[in-house]
N, C-alpha and C positions, 0 to 999 in steps of 0.2 A: 248267388253264392252256392245254393244247393245244386244247380246245374253243373257248376265247376267241380264240386266235390264228387258228384256222380261220374262225371267225365274222368276225373283223376282215378277213381276207384276202378272204373272199367279199363283204363289204360294199364294200371298196375296189375290187374288180373290177367290181362293179355300178355304182359311181359313175363309174369310168373309162370303162366301156362307154357309159353314158348320156351322159356329157360328149362322147363322140366321135360321137354320132349326128348326122347332117347335118340341119339345120333346113330345112324345105321353103321353097324360093325363091318369093316372091310379088312381083307387079308391080302397079303402079297401072294402072287401066283408065280411059282418058279419057272413057268413056261413063258413069262412075259418079261419085257424089258421096261423098266421104269426110269424115267428121266425126271429128276426133281430140280427145280430151279427157283430163283427169285428174279423178278422182272428187272431189277436194277443191277444184276450181276453181269458184267461184260464177258466173263469166262463162260457163263451159261449160253450166251448168244453165240460165242465162237464154237462151242461144242455142238450145239444143235445145228449150226450151219455146216460144220464138218460132217456130222452124221447124215444130214439130209443130202449132202453131195455124194457121199460114197454108198449110201444105202437108202435111196429115195422111197422104196416100197416097204421099208422095215416097219413092222407093227410095234410101234413105240407108244407107251402110255406116258403122257406128259402131265406133270402136276406142279402147280405153284405150292410152295411149302408153308405158306403163312397161316392157312386155316382149313378146316373141314377135312374132307377125304384125303386131300393131298398131304395135309399135316399128319394125319393118322398113318398113312402108308410110309411117309418119310421116316417117322419115328420107328416104325416096324423094321424098316431097312437098317436104320442106325442100330437097333437092338440085335437084329439078325447077325450083323457083322461085329457086334460088340465094340462099336466106335465110341470113343469118349465124347459125351454130350457137350463138353466145353470146347471141343475142337472140331465139331462137324461144320461142314460148309457145303456150298453149292458150286457147280452142279454136283449132284450125287446120282450116279447111274447104277442101278441094281440090275444085275444080269445073272439070274440063277444063283450059282454059288460064288459069283464074282461081283466086285463093285469097283467103281472108279469115283474118287472124290476129288473135285477140283478139275482144272483143265489146263493143259499146255501141250505143246507139240509132242512131248514125250509120251502122252497118253493116247495118241492116235494109233500107234501100233498095238497097244494093249487093247484098245477098243476093237480093232479089226480082228484080233485073235479071239476075244470073248464073243463077238457077234457071230462067228462061224457056227457056233452051237445053235443059234436061233435062225439062221438062214436056211437050215435043212428041215425045219419044222413046218 
């Protein structure tokens, strides 16, 4: 019984220590394009396929939004554009002073327009 108690105390200490670790602070860079997605979103897959077809060498930062650095940057983008948190969705593409949320054929021209500022850098 004493071994089990020691083991549980050690495990609890490790969990407490890990939970207290500070997460590295990350910031959006206005010179980068950020693509935020969820793996189950069909519109995310359509958007990334379109982007890869028209701009295969584009320097695109791609992040899953569920946790960690991707979640932090996603929320920074939401705040930057003052998007209502109860209406945000994916894909969310942050491009300097512009963003695209969601994806359909109508966003293709908008993406082409916005990406011109990044192709020249």
